[in-house]
N, C-alpha and C positions, 0 to 999 in steps of 0.2 A: 470558664470553659465554654460554656452555654452560648456566651456572648461571642467568642470566636467563631464557635460553627454558624450562628446565624451571621455572620458578617460572610464568612466564606459562602455561603449558601446565596444571598443577595447578590456576591459580586459575580457567581456562575450565571445567574439568571441574566443580569445584564448583558454578559459577554452572549448566551444564545440568542438573545432578542436582536442583537446588533447583527450576528452573523445570518439570522432568519431574514432581518430587514434588507440585507445587501444582496442576498439572493434572488428576493423579489424584485428589486429594483435592477438588478442586472440582467433577468429572463427578457427575452424580446417579445413584445406584445403581438399577439396573433389576432389579425384583422379579417375578419368573414364579411363576404359581400353576397348580395342576392343574384341568383341565376337570371337573366334576362329572359330566360325562355319558360321556365318553371317554376320561378321563383325560391327555389331552395337555397339554404345558405352553404356556402363553399367559400374555399381559399381562392383569392383572386389569380385571374390568369387574364393573358391579353384578349381573349375572345369572350369574356364574361359570361361562359357557359360551363355548366357542369359536365362532369364526364359522361353521363347519361344521355345527355343532349347531343353532346358531341357525336356519340356513337350512332345514334338514330339519324343523325344527319351526313355523316362521313363515313361510307364504306371503304376500308383499307384492302379490302379484297378484289376490290373492283378491277377488271382487267385479267384477272385469272380465271380461267373456265371452271364451271362446276362439274361438267361432263366431257369424257374423253373416250376415244375408242383405242382399244388396245389390240394390235394385229397378234395374232397366234397361230403357227403353223401346225396345221391338224395332221401333217405327215411326220414331222420330227417333234414336235411339241415343243419348239422354241419361241421365244418371243422376240419381237422387233426392237433392237435398240438403236435408236435415231444416231445417224440417219441410216444407216443401210447394214448394220450388223444385226446378226440372229444368235441370241445366246439361251441358255438353257438354266431355269431360273424356276425353283420350286415355288408354292404358294406360302405367301407370308415371308418369304426370305427378303434378306438384305439387298440381294441382286435384283430381285422384282421391284422391291421398293425405289431403288434409284432408277429402274427402266420408267417407273411410272412418274417420277418427280423431274425427269427429263423431257418427258412429254407435255408438261405444264409450261405454257407462255405466261411471262409476266413475274415469274419467282425472283428475276434478277433484280428487280426494282423495290423489293422488300426484303425484310430479314427473317430469313427462316428459323424459327425457334425449335419446333419439334415435329415430327411425322410418324405415323403409326397406320398399321391395317385396323379396319375394324370388321370384326367376322362377318362373313355371310356364308351360305350354302355354297358347297364345292360345284354343285351341278347347275347354278344360278347363271353361271357365265358373266359374273358382275364382280367386280373388286371396288371396295369402298377404301379410302385413305383418309384419315383425319389429319389435317396440317393446322400447325399454329405459327402465326407470322407476327412480326411487330414493322410498325411504321409509323413516321412522324406525318400525323394529321394536319396540326397549325404549328406554327412557330413554337417549339418548345415543348410542344405536347406530343408524346408518344403514344399510340394505342396499341395492344395487342387483340388479337382476334383470333378464334379457332372455326374452322368449318370443314365440311367433308366433301371429297370429291368422288363421284361415281365414274368408275371405268367399264366400260363395255367390251368384253372380249369376243373380238370377231375372227371367224376362221379365215385364214389366209395359205397360200403356199409359197415358201421361200424359193429362192433361185434354185437352190440345190435339189429341192423336191421337185420343182418344176423340170429339171433335167433328167431326175430319176422316174417320172411318171412318164416322160417323152420317150425313153429307152433308146431313141435313135440319136439322142442330144449328149455326146460325148466328146471329150477332149483328149484322153489317151485310152488306147487299147493295149493290152498285152495279149500276142497270140502266141500260146503255148503249145509246142510242137515236140513229138519225138519220133523218129522214123524206125520203128518195130512193129510188129505183127500182133502185138497184144495190147491190153489196156492196164496190165496190172501197176504200171507207175502212177498213171492218173488215179487210179481207185486210192492209192496209197497217200499222192499228193493231195487230195481232196480232204481225206482224214487230217493231215498235219494242217491245211489250211483253216479247218473247221477247229482245231483245237487251238491255234493261235490267233482265231478270229481276224483272220489277214485280209477277208474278203468284205469287210464291214463298209468300206467305202466304195464299194462297186455298185454302180447303178444298173447293172445288166450282165448276166453270165449266160455265153451260148455255147453250146456243144457240138463240135463239127466232127468229121470223119476222123482225123488224126490227132484231134486235141481238143484244146477248150480257150475260147477268147473272153477275156475279163475286160469290160468296160469301164472307165471311172470318169468323172466328173471334172476332174483336175489333172495336171500335167504331175503335181507333186505326189499325188496319191497312186499315179501309175509307176513313178520312178520307186516309190518305197516299196511296192509290189513286187516290183522285179528284184529289186534288193533283197527282200525276204525269200524270194525264189532260188535265188544265187546262194543263199546261206544253207539252203538244206539240199539242194542238188546240184549236180556238175551240168553246166549249161554256159552256152554264150549267146548275144543277144546283140541285135542290129538295129538303129534307130532312123526312123524317117517322118519327117514333117509335111504337111500339104498346108498351104496358105487357103484359109477360108474367106477372111474380110481384112481390109485395111483401111485406115483414117490417115491421109497424108497431113491433115491439118493438125492433128495431136500426135502424129508419129506413134499411132498403135497399129499391131496386128494381132491377127486371132489365127491360130493355127490348131490343126489337128495332129497329133502325134501316134505313132504305131511302132511299138515293140515287138518285134520279131525273135521271139525266145526259142531255141534249139535246144532240147535235153540231150545229154550223150546217149547214144542207142546201145549201150553197156546196161545190161540188167544182172541181178543177181542170179548166180547158178549159171551163168552163159560161160561157154568154153571160147577162149581167146587166144590169138597168135599174134603177139606184138612185133612191130616193125623191128629189125635188129637194133638199128640205133637208139630207139625208145627202151628196149630192152636192157642195152648196155649203161644207158644213163640212169636206168632204175635201180641201181646195185647189182649189175649183170645176173639179172633174175633169168630164169630160161623162159623162152618167147612162149611156151605152151603153158597156158597157165589157167585158171578159173577166177571167177568174179564171186567173192565171198560175201562182200558188204558193197552198199551205195549209198554216200550221203553227198555232200558237197566235194568230196573226193571220191575216186574209184578205187576200191580195195582189192587188189589181185594176189594170188597166192599159187605157189608152184606145189602142186599136191604130191611130189614126189620128194623136195627136199624142205617143205614147210617153211620156205623162204617167202616174206610178203613184201608187197611194194604199194605204193600209194601214187596215184595220179592225179595232178590238180587238173581244172579245167583246162587252163593255159596249156598246160603239157601236153593233154591230149588232143584238144583242136590243133596243136601246132602239127603233132603228126598222129592224125586220126587214123582208126581202123575199125573193122566190124567182127561181131562176134562170128566164129566159123559154126557154132552149134548153140540153140536155144533151149528152153525148157520143153518145147514140143518134141524135142528128139531125145527126150530121157526114156529109158528102158528100165524095167525092173530086173535086180540081180539079188540071188539068195547067198548070204552068207554062209559059208560052209567051214570057215578057219579064220581066225583072227590072232595074228601075233604082233603085240606092241615091239618097237624097235628102240624106243627111249626119247628121242626128240620130241619135244613139246613145245606148242607157239599157242598160249592162251587155252581156250578150249578145243584146241586141236592137237592131236597127237599121231606122230609117225608111225605106221603098222603095215604088216605085210597080209594081205588078206585074200583068201581064197573065195572065189565067187562063181556062180554059175547063173546062166540066163534063164530066167522062170519059164520062159517058152520053149526051153530045150528040155523040161523035164519029160521023163519017157520018150524022148526023141534020139537024143545022143548024151554023151559023156563029157561033151566040151567044158572045160575048166578054165578059169584064167586067175594068176597069181598077179595081185596088182599092189601096188605101193601106193596107199591112200593116206589122206590127212585125217581120215574119221577115225582114227583107232581108237579114241577115247569114247565114243560111241556105239560102235559096232561091237557086236559078239554073234559066236555063231548061232544060226537060226532067224536072224534079223534080214530085213529086206531093206535094199538102198538101191537108190535111182543113180544112173549113172549114162556115160557116153559110151558106144560101143565104136572104137574108132576103126574096127575091121571091116564095118559095113556103113560106115558114116560117109556120106557122099560131100565134098568141099571143092572149093577151086583150087587150083593150084597156086593163083597168087596170093591167096591169104594165107597159104602154108609156106611162103618162100623162106621165110627165117628158119623151118626146120628141115629145109631142104638138107640132103647128106646126113641128118641125124636119125636116130632110131626112135620109133613112136610108141608109145605104150598101147596095149591093145584094148584097155579099158581103164576110163577115169571116173570113180565114184564121186559123186557130187553130195548127196545128201541122204539122210535116212527116211526110209518111208515105213507107212503103219496101214498096209491093205487091209489085215485083218479087223483093226478098230473101225475102218471104213465100210466095210460090208453092208452093216446095217445102217439104215437112216436115221441120225439121231437128231431132235429138235434143239437147237443152241439155245443156251439161256443167257446170250449176251446179244448186242446189236451194235448198229452204227448208224450215225447220223448220215445226211445227204445235203448237199448242196441244192438248192431251189435253181435251177438253170433251164434254160429253152433249149429243145434238143426234138428235132423232127423224126419221130418215129416211123412216120407212115412211109418215108422214101428208104428205109432200111429192107434190106432181103434177108430172106428166112436165115441163110447161113451165116450173115452178119451178127442176127440175134443171138443164134445159138453160140457163135464164137464169143459174143460178149458175157452170155451166160457163164460159159465156160471158165473163162479169165476172172469173173468176178468170185465164182467158187472157189478157184485157186488161189485167189488173194485171201479169202476167207481161212482158207488151210492154212496159209503161211500165219495169219495172225493167230491162229489157234495153236500153231507149232512151234512158235517164234516169241518167245518173252522178250526179247529185246525190240523186236518189232512192235509188240504191243505196247512199249514204254512210250515209243514216239506218237502215239494217237490217244484218243479217249474211246474206250469201251463201256457201253452203257448196259445195265441190268435190264433184263426184260420183265415184265409182271411174272411173279410165281416162278421166279429163278430156283429157288430152294426145290420147288415141286419137281420141276424140269429135272434138275441135276441128279435128284435121288431116283426119277424114272429112267435116266441114261445109266446109273449105276446097276438098275435091276436089269436092263438089256443086256451089260457087259456079263453078269451072273449067269444069265440065261443061255449066253453062248458057251460060257464054261463047262455049262450041264451038259450041252448037245456036243462037246467036243471041240468047239472052235474057240482057240484060246485066242483072246485079244492080246495087244502088245500092253503089257502092264506098267512100262516107262513111257506111255503117251501122255505129253505135257498138257494136262487138263486146264482150263482158265479158272483160276480160282475166283471165288465171290469177293475177295478181298482186293482184287485188281479191277473190280467192276465200278462204275460211277452209277449213282442214283440219278436217273431222268426227271429233272424238277421242272424243266421247261414242256409243258404238255402242248403247246401248240407248235412247235419246231417239228418240221417233217422227218420222219425216223425211217432210215432204210434198213427193214427187217431182211434177216438171212433168206426170207422166202421172195423179197422182192428182187428182181435182177434187174438193173438198168440196162437200158436197149441201146444206149451209145453214150459217149463221153468224149 
């Protein structure tokens, strides 16, 4: 047994020795040579130089500039993306890195391995990019090298900002007009534009006597703005263009486009008499009706039957008509009795209302029995605004559709709150305003007073109509809670004196107001009255 174990051990040693000897002879021999420059040992290559010596003699980044100028627009904060595109790129973003790499010449001759930003101070006006590249230096020898390129950020003006600063350089202008004797529509339109930020592409806004002009640097921006206006108000527009320059060789032309936008002259609470053909095509509604809402359609209602109709812009401008009375001709009536009749249309309800003119108290006992759509809003003792048709002056041509028909004596339009407004209160909310050019020096005193009165009526509409407030942004003033508590104390003092304010006055709740986070934006306070729009 001992002899068998010894023989097996000897045979195993012979086998392992044969295997090791085979591996040694099969392994290729590594020959080392001496570098012809520094004399260090190295694997052989065609240049007979080591990698260190090759790197000292060959610079694969040669031809790639190590310093560059990066144009940055100080007007809009965009960077120039060669050749002529300006883009928004935050610091150390991939978009800014691509802009930096595209400005380098010679990168197409090497292989780009990696690129990254090196941190610099944000206010240093310099950017550093570390770039790693590969390139074949000598036949079959590929070198890899890393280096830093420094970019100097210089202030420029992009073409759009040049046009914006020039203010007279525009391509399209939208001239918005409305042929009425007040500015309440433009006050509301201004707030809607601010809410949707529709004026962001305007390079100038100019207030004129009967409207506002919006100037745009591109034709497409002007078209989008006109389409936005058409989605919120009933209007029609005409387009004209003027040739500025032309190049016959390249067949290019430069035009200036003008859009004349006319808003329908029918406003809320206006008394209208429709043409007979238009009344019949609108559900055979009575020609004598009031406008209770204006959007991209004109909403009319017959106050006697609660029948409503909507007029599209095309339908209105195909058969145009003017209002026979507006809000300047409203007078106050005292509600003596209100008897609901049953028919209801949304927030309106039909009722027989007994009213008397406020100016007739102590003079005569004239009373009017009126069929009104305000049956769900009025109660005895309230005050309402309406039109007195017995003393209203109008043209016969405007009332041609009502010829031969009996006219009501009074048409009530809306509820009023005279007791609440007897004492002046500080409003706890405010509105923003668009920055625009306006020539205040050319206005007469009468026009300034009329503008102030129109703006105050617009603020009262915002206060009393929750649906109107939902279409605009209303902001909270500083110390709104304190102002609201002070106004409540004023109401309690009036009750102690015997002057009872209306308890159902629609106070603007704090939950409806927005926090004004942008401090630098111009704010139109309730005490600041615009002189012209």
